[in-house]
VOPAGU-2260 file (C-alpha; in pm, 1 decimal, decimal comma):
REM VOPAGU-2260
SITE   aa  ch    i         X         Y         Z
SITE  UNK   A    0    -847,8   -5926,2    1546,9
SITE  UNK   A    1    -687,7   -6231,3    1707,2
SITE  UNK   A    2    -400,6   -6211,1    1954,4
SITE  UNK   A    3    -164,2   -6307,0    1669,6
SITE  UNK   A    4    -302,5   -6020,8    1459,4
SITE  UNK   A    5    -249,5   -5786,8    1753,2
SITE  UNK   A    6     115,9   -5894,3    1767,2
SITE  UNK   A    7     152,8   -5815,7    1397,9
SITE  UNK   A    8     -17,0   -5475,0    1436,6
SITE  UNK   A    9     215,3   -5395,1    1724,9
SITE  UNK   A   10     518,6   -5486,8    1516,9
SITE  UNK   A   11     406,8   -5241,7    1249,2
SITE  UNK   A   12     541,6   -4933,2    1422,2
SITE  UNK   A   13     324,8   -4888,0    1732,9
SITE  UNK   A   14     463,2   -4704,7    2038,4
SITE  UNK   A   15     575,7   -5018,2    2223,3
SITE  UNK   A   16     758,8   -4842,9    2504,3
SITE  UNK   A   17     469,4   -4607,5    2577,4
SITE  UNK   A   18     193,8   -4870,3    2591,0
SITE  UNK   A   19     287,2   -5003,4    2933,5
SITE  UNK   A   20     258,3   -4653,1    3081,9
SITE  UNK   A   21    -120,9   -4680,3    3052,0
SITE  UNK   A   22    -396,4   -4920,8    3152,0
SITE  UNK   A   23    -641,2   -5049,5    2892,0
SITE  UNK   A   24   -1005,1   -5093,3    2986,0
SITE  UNK   A   25   -1153,5   -5420,4    2870,1
SITE  UNK   A   26   -1448,0   -5218,7    2735,4
SITE  UNK   A   27   -1212,9   -5139,0    2446,0
SITE  UNK   A   28   -1201,8   -5512,3    2373,4
SITE  UNK   A   29   -1562,2   -5597,2    2451,8
SITE  UNK   A   30   -1614,6   -5788,1    2127,8
SITE  UNK   A   31   -1388,5   -6059,6    2266,6
SITE  UNK   A   32   -1463,3   -6305,5    2548,3
SITE  UNK   A   33   -1272,1   -6222,2    2865,1
SITE  UNK   A   34    -983,4   -6462,5    2813,1
SITE  UNK   A   35    -923,3   -6351,8    2456,0
SITE  UNK   A   36    -956,5   -5984,7    2551,2
SITE  UNK   A   37    -675,9   -6030,4    2802,9
SITE  UNK   A   38    -459,1   -6200,8    2541,3
SITE  UNK   A   39    -514,5   -5915,0    2296,2
SITE  UNK   A   40    -435,8   -5655,6    2563,6
SITE  UNK   A   41    -108,4   -5832,5    2641,0
SITE  UNK   A   42     -25,5   -5866,4    2271,9
SITE  UNK   A   43     -71,0   -5492,7    2227,5
SITE  UNK   A   44     194,0   -5435,7    2493,1
SITE  UNK   A   45     -14,3   -5355,4    2800,3
SITE  UNK   A   46      79,2   -5497,7    3136,9
SITE  UNK   A   47    -228,5   -5375,8    3326,5
SITE  UNK   A   48    -603,4   -5380,6    3271,0
SITE  UNK   A   49    -921,9   -5224,7    3399,1
SITE  UNK   A   50   -1178,1   -5505,8    3428,8
SITE  UNK   A   51   -1526,0   -5399,3    3320,0
SITE  UNK   A   52   -1869,6   -5511,7    3429,0
SITE  UNK   A   53   -2112,2   -5260,4    3277,5
SITE  UNK   A   54   -2461,9   -5399,3    3236,0
SITE  UNK   A   55   -2561,6   -5448,2    2873,8
SITE  UNK   A   56   -2237,8   -5301,1    2739,6
SITE  UNK   A   57   -1939,8   -5506,8    2853,6
SITE  UNK   A   58   -1977,4   -5785,5    3106,6
SITE  UNK   A   59   -1628,0   -5930,7    3123,8
SITE  UNK   A   60   -1697,0   -5909,9    3496,4
SITE  UNK   A   61   -2040,8   -6079,1    3530,1
SITE  UNK   A   62   -2184,7   -5801,0    3740,0
SITE  UNK   A   63   -2531,6   -5955,7    3759,3
SITE  UNK   A   64   -2400,6   -6311,1    3782,5
SITE  UNK   A   65   -2368,4   -6558,0    4066,1
SITE  UNK   A   66   -2074,9   -6602,1    4300,7
SITE  UNK   A   67   -1964,4   -6896,3    4084,4
SITE  UNK   A   68   -1978,8   -6681,0    3769,4
SITE  UNK   A   69   -1749,9   -6428,1    3935,6
SITE  UNK   A   70   -1515,5   -6699,3    4062,0
SITE  UNK   A   71   -1488,4   -6842,7    3708,5
SITE  UNK   A   72   -1405,8   -6497,4    3569,0
SITE  UNK   A   73   -1150,0   -6443,0    3844,9
SITE  UNK   A   74    -976,9   -6769,2    3751,5
SITE  UNK   A   75    -938,8   -6645,8    3392,7
SITE  UNK   A   76    -790,4   -6316,4    3513,5
SITE  UNK   A   77    -548,6   -6489,2    3749,0
SITE  UNK   A   78    -427,3   -6713,0    3467,4
SITE  UNK   A   79    -305,3   -6407,8    3272,6
SITE  UNK   A   80      11,7   -6212,2    3341,1
SITE  UNK   A   81    -172,9   -5880,0    3344,9
SITE  UNK   A   82    -202,8   -5661,9    3654,8
SITE  UNK   A   83    -566,2   -5583,4    3739,8
SITE  UNK   A   84    -550,1   -5210,4    3811,9
SITE  UNK   A   85    -920,0   -5170,8    3889,4
SITE  UNK   A   86   -1266,8   -5316,1    3848,6
SITE  UNK   A   87   -1520,2   -5081,5    3687,3
SITE  UNK   A   88   -1872,6   -5210,5    3741,2
SITE  UNK   A   89   -2235,1   -5100,8    3736,2
SITE  UNK   A   90   -2425,4   -5326,0    3980,1
SITE  UNK   A   91   -2725,8   -5094,5    3989,6
SITE  UNK   A   92   -2787,5   -4760,3    4154,9
SITE  UNK   A   93   -2835,4   -4636,3    4508,0
SITE  UNK   A   94   -3053,7   -4337,7    4412,5
SITE  UNK   A   95   -3387,8   -4517,1    4451,1
SITE  UNK   A   96   -3406,9   -4659,3    4099,1
SITE  UNK   A   97   -3308,3   -5009,2    4218,0
SITE  UNK   A   98   -3345,7   -5213,1    4536,1
SITE  UNK   A   99   -3053,2   -5078,8    4737,6
SITE  UNK   A  100   -3005,5   -5397,3    4940,3
SITE  UNK   A  101   -2985,3   -5605,4    4623,3
SITE  UNK   A  102   -2734,0   -5359,3    4478,5
SITE  UNK   A  103   -2530,3   -5373,1    4798,3
SITE  UNK   A  104   -2523,0   -5752,4    4772,8
SITE  UNK   A  105   -2383,1   -5725,5    4420,5
SITE  UNK   A  106   -2127,0   -5470,2    4541,8
SITE  UNK   A  107   -2015,8   -5717,2    4809,0
SITE  UNK   A  108   -1968,5   -5991,7    4549,3
SITE  UNK   A  109   -1774,7   -5748,8    4328,0
SITE  UNK   A  110   -1548,8   -5662,1    4620,2
SITE  UNK   A  111   -1482,4   -6032,4    4673,9
SITE  UNK   A  112   -1400,0   -6059,3    4302,2
SITE  UNK   A  113   -1163,4   -5762,8    4325,9
SITE  UNK   A  114    -988,8   -5920,1    4622,8
SITE  UNK   A  115    -969,9   -6253,8    4439,7
SITE  UNK   A  116    -786,7   -6099,7    4142,1
SITE  UNK   A  117    -585,5   -5854,0    4357,0
SITE  UNK   A  118    -745,9   -5544,9    4200,1
SITE  UNK   A  119    -698,2   -5260,6    4450,6
SITE  UNK   A  120    -988,6   -5037,5    4338,0
SITE  UNK   A  121   -1359,7   -5092,1    4270,0
SITE  UNK   A  122   -1522,0   -4813,4    4067,3
SITE  UNK   A  123   -1899,0   -4759,3    4091,2
SITE  UNK   A  124   -2117,0   -4514,3    3894,1
SITE  UNK   A  125   -2282,1   -4202,7    4035,3
SITE  UNK   A  126   -2643,9   -4314,6    4016,0
SITE  UNK   A  127   -2865,1   -4452,2    3741,0
SITE  UNK   A  128   -2856,9   -4321,3    3384,6
SITE  UNK   A  129   -3106,3   -4038,1    3349,1
SITE  UNK   A  130   -3401,9   -4069,1    3112,5
SITE  UNK   A  131   -3607,4   -3787,6    3264,1
SITE  UNK   A  132   -3553,7   -3411,4    3267,6
SITE  UNK   A  133   -3288,3   -3285,4    3504,5
SITE  UNK   A  134   -3392,6   -3308,6    3867,7
SITE  UNK   A  135   -3197,7   -3263,5    4188,8
SITE  UNK   A  136   -3016,2   -3589,6    4271,7
SITE  UNK   A  137   -3088,1   -3787,5    4587,9
SITE  UNK   A  138   -2741,6   -3713,0    4723,8
SITE  UNK   A  139   -2813,3   -3816,4    5081,7
SITE  UNK   A  140   -2969,6   -4147,5    4980,7
SITE  UNK   A  141   -2684,1   -4234,3    4745,0
SITE  UNK   A  142   -2423,0   -4136,7    5001,9
SITE  UNK   A  143   -2583,8   -4353,8    5270,3
SITE  UNK   A  144   -2550,1   -4668,6    5059,9
SITE  UNK   A  145   -2214,6   -4571,5    4913,0
SITE  UNK   A  146   -2085,0   -4532,9    5267,7
SITE  UNK   A  147   -2211,9   -4882,6    5346,9
SITE  UNK   A  148   -2026,6   -5002,7    5038,4
SITE  UNK   A  149   -1718,6   -4821,3    5162,0
SITE  UNK   A  150   -1732,5   -5013,4    5490,3
SITE  UNK   A  151   -1744,0   -5342,2    5299,4
SITE  UNK   A  152   -1453,6   -5228,4    5082,4
SITE  UNK   A  153   -1237,2   -5134,2    5379,4
SITE  UNK   A  154   -1300,7   -5471,2    5542,0
SITE  UNK   A  155   -1148,7   -5636,3    5234,1
SITE  UNK   A  156    -862,2   -5393,7    5182,0
SITE  UNK   A  157   -1016,8   -5255,2    4861,7
SITE  UNK   A  158   -1039,6   -4884,9    4775,0
SITE  UNK   A  159   -1386,7   -4770,3    4666,6
SITE  UNK   A  160   -1407,0   -4495,2    4403,1
SITE  UNK   A  161   -1719,4   -4328,6    4266,4
SITE  UNK   A  162   -1703,3   -4212,7    3904,7
SITE  UNK   A  163   -1800,1   -3847,0    3926,2
SITE  UNK   A  164   -1870,3   -3613,2    3763,6
SITE  UNK   A  165   -2053,5   -3859,1    3538,1
SITE  UNK   A  166   -2224,2   -3706,4    3234,0
SITE  UNK   A  167   -2577,3   -3842,3    3190,9
SITE  UNK   A  168   -2612,9   -3954,3    3552,4
SITE  UNK   A  169   -2737,3   -3765,7    3859,8
SITE  UNK   A  170   -2391,0   -3654,7    3977,0
SITE  UNK   A  171   -2311,3   -3501,7    3641,2
SITE  UNK   A  172   -2123,4   -3183,0    3721,3
SITE  UNK   A  173   -1862,4   -3033,9    3949,3
SITE  UNK   A  174   -2103,9   -2881,1    4199,1
SITE  UNK   A  175   -2295,2   -3205,0    4246,5
SITE  UNK   A  176   -1972,1   -3399,4    4290,3
SITE  UNK   A  177   -1874,9   -3154,2    4563,7
SITE  UNK   A  178   -2213,3   -3208,6    4730,4
SITE  UNK   A  179   -2172,4   -3586,8    4715,4
SITE  UNK   A  180   -1817,7   -3582,2    4853,0
SITE  UNK   A  181   -1939,1   -3378,7    5149,2
SITE  UNK   A  182   -2168,9   -3670,2    5241,7
SITE  UNK   A  183   -1919,8   -3952,2    5179,1
SITE  UNK   A  184   -1673,5   -4105,9    5420,8
SITE  UNK   A  185   -1321,9   -3966,9    5359,2
SITE  UNK   A  186   -1193,1   -4309,4    5251,4
SITE  UNK   A  187   -1418,4   -4307,6    4941,9
SITE  UNK   A  188   -1236,6   -4166,8    4640,2
SITE  UNK   A  189   -1317,8   -4058,1    4284,5
SITE  UNK   A  190   -1266,2   -4206,5    3941,8
SITE  UNK   A  191   -1199,0   -3893,7    3735,3
SITE  UNK   A  192   -1307,0   -3920,2    3370,3
SITE  UNK   A  193   -1202,0   -3618,1    3166,0
SITE  UNK   A  194   -1470,0   -3683,1    2902,5
SITE  UNK   A  195   -1751,0   -3659,3    3158,0
SITE  UNK   A  196   -1625,1   -3321,9    3277,8
SITE  UNK   A  197   -1585,5   -3182,7    2925,7
SITE  UNK   A  198   -1913,9   -3339,6    2814,9
SITE  UNK   A  199   -2096,1   -3132,0    3075,4
SITE  UNK   A  200   -1934,3   -2818,6    2934,1
SITE  UNK   A  201   -1717,2   -2771,7    3242,8
SITE  UNK   A  202   -1345,6   -2709,7    3286,0
SITE  UNK   A  203   -1121,3   -3015,3    3317,2
SITE  UNK   A  204    -835,9   -2812,8    3478,2
SITE  UNK   A  205   -1074,9   -2658,2    3731,3
SITE  UNK   A  206   -1225,6   -2996,3    3818,9
SITE  UNK   A  207    -883,2   -3155,0    3859,5
SITE  UNK   A  208    -763,4   -2873,8    4085,1
SITE  UNK   A  209   -1071,5   -2915,5    4301,3
SITE  UNK   A  210   -1073,6   -3294,8    4326,1
SITE  UNK   A  211    -713,0   -3406,1    4274,8
SITE  UNK   A  212    -668,0   -3513,3    4638,5
SITE  UNK   A  213    -964,6   -3751,7    4602,9
SITE  UNK   A  214    -869,0   -3898,1    4262,1
SITE  UNK   A  215    -790,4   -4271,1    4278,6
SITE  UNK   A  216    -782,9   -4341,7    3904,0
SITE  UNK   A  217    -816,9   -4141,9    3581,5
SITE  UNK   A  218   -1019,7   -4241,6    3273,1
SITE  UNK   A  219    -945,6   -4081,6    2936,3
SITE  UNK   A  220   -1155,2   -4035,1    2623,1
SITE  UNK   A  221   -1207,6   -3718,5    2420,5
SITE  UNK   A  222   -1524,0   -3508,7    2430,1
SITE  UNK   A  223   -1700,3   -3185,9    2347,6
SITE  UNK   A  224   -1994,5   -3038,6    2534,7
SITE  UNK   A  225   -2282,8   -3282,8    2493,8
SITE  UNK   A  226   -2076,1   -3564,7    2339,5
SITE  UNK   A  227   -1843,2   -3787,8    2543,8
SITE  UNK   A  228   -1778,0   -4049,1    2273,1
SITE  UNK   A  229   -1504,1   -3878,1    2072,1
SITE  UNK   A  230   -1186,2   -4049,1    1953,4
SITE  UNK   A  231    -879,5   -3896,7    2118,3
SITE  UNK   A  232    -782,8   -3589,5    1916,0
SITE  UNK   A  233   -1135,7   -3537,1    1780,5
SITE  UNK   A  234   -1261,8   -3344,5    2082,8
SITE  UNK   A  235   -1166,2   -3035,9    2278,8
SITE  UNK   A  236    -967,8   -3177,7    2572,1
SITE  UNK   A  237    -614,8   -3044,0    2612,0
SITE  UNK   A  238    -437,1   -3368,1    2702,8
SITE  UNK   A  239     -93,4   -3204,1    2719,1
SITE  UNK   A  240    -220,8   -2958,4    2976,2
SITE  UNK   A  241    -412,8   -3225,9    3162,6
SITE  UNK   A  242    -119,1   -3467,1    3188,4
SITE  UNK   A  243     105,7   -3181,7    3297,7
SITE  UNK   A  244    -141,7   -3077,9    3567,6
SITE  UNK   A  245    -186,9   -3438,6    3675,8
SITE  UNK   A  246     184,2   -3493,3    3729,7
SITE  UNK   A  247     256,0   -3151,4    3881,7
SITE  UNK   A  248     224,4   -3275,1    4240,2
SITE  UNK   A  249     353,1   -3624,0    4174,5
SITE  UNK   A  250      17,2   -3801,5    4130,1
SITE  UNK   A  251     102,9   -4169,8    4080,4
SITE  UNK   A  252    -227,8   -4336,8    3996,7
SITE  UNK   A  253    -328,1   -4525,1    3682,2
SITE  UNK   A  254    -446,7   -4360,3    3359,8
SITE  UNK   A  255    -705,8   -4588,4    3197,7
SITE  UNK   A  256    -787,4   -4582,2    2827,1
SITE  UNK   A  257   -1167,3   -4614,5    2828,7
SITE  UNK   A  258   -1225,2   -4568,5    2457,2
SITE  UNK   A  259   -1595,1   -4636,4    2415,6
SITE  UNK   A  260   -1627,6   -4408,8    2112,3
SITE  UNK   A  261   -1848,5   -4350,9    1810,3
SITE  UNK   A  262   -1762,0   -4280,3    1446,0
SITE  UNK   A  263   -1405,6   -4402,8    1485,1
SITE  UNK   A  264   -1198,0   -4365,5    1167,7
SITE  UNK   A  265    -977,2   -4659,7    1263,4
SITE  UNK   A  266    -997,9   -5003,0    1104,7
SITE  UNK   A  267   -1010,2   -5171,6    1445,6
SITE  UNK   A  268   -1045,6   -5084,3    1810,4
SITE  UNK   A  269    -690,9   -5211,0    1858,2
SITE  UNK   A  270    -565,4   -4952,2    1609,1
SITE  UNK   A  271    -761,3   -4681,3    1791,2
SITE  UNK   A  272    -609,8   -4786,3    2124,4
SITE  UNK   A  273    -255,5   -4770,9    1988,4
SITE  UNK   A  274    -322,7   -4432,7    1825,7
SITE  UNK   A  275    -453,1   -4305,0    2160,9
SITE  UNK   A  276    -132,7   -4417,8    2330,6
SITE  UNK   A  277      72,7   -4235,1    2067,0
SITE  UNK   A  278    -133,9   -3917,4    2110,1
SITE  UNK   A  279    -106,9   -3926,7    2489,3
SITE  UNK   A  280     264,3   -3996,8    2474,1
SITE  UNK   A  281     317,0   -3699,1    2242,6
SITE  UNK   A  282      97,0   -3484,7    2469,2
SITE  UNK   A  283     293,2   -3592,3    2773,4
SITE  UNK   A  284     618,1   -3499,6    2600,4
SITE  UNK   A  285     479,5   -3152,7    2520,6
SITE  UNK   A  286     359,9   -3106,3    2877,9
SITE  UNK   A  287     715,3   -3149,1    3009,8
SITE  UNK   A  288     889,4   -2910,5    2767,5
SITE  UNK   A  289    1003,4   -2613,2    2971,2
SITE  UNK   A  290     877,1   -2277,1    2845,7
SITE  UNK   A  291    1132,4   -2045,4    2692,0
SITE  UNK   A  292    1235,7   -1736,9    2891,1
């Protein structure tokens, strides 16, 4: 779909007023080059984006690239009218799978990129994807290098957030996230993805209650236990309850549509994104209806 097609799809009855209440991840538009992805996001009605650099999946942010590669990408972002809400990148892991110093160097370049585009948050994953049977994570080792990353982030005025719990990675459940947070500097926050909590078979409301003070940004996608790639409405997450809980204490962060899904019934990813906005908007409306007495 071109940006003109996106305009036409939007004119066909999409929830225009609700779109700008959310942030769209560029992973949703990964089939487009960065510049075109930003144009499509704007045409769909979004005014903010989550910029993605996930190795082998979506490299709108050239996470393994040179400083010049990142500067070129930053120039494209700055030329758009979209607000960069966050940078979500996988520069490698700190759990012993990769050379930690090399990973830290990539983190530093990503922080410079975030500062260049005025993105306030850099999100990093909770270790390398697991291909072996479940073993205890190297929490202390990860925390040591995450804390070093946090120092670099603070020196640039960027907030560092670790995506945890993260289904399929070492910090994959509530208890392990608690263990990691105990080792991290207080300035390091969480990216809270509801699908990763539900995918591990754990309670989204319980996790939110436990971690809400550390949550910098929220990612949404639907899930069931063992499957985090569900289209919104095709999983088991109670989005009305979640959005109600999220707003109960006046949480004011960004809600990012990170719709990397499988078996989508929609004709395009753009149609899926707009349907997700409609579902979330309806869920939000339900969450604010006062109960009858």
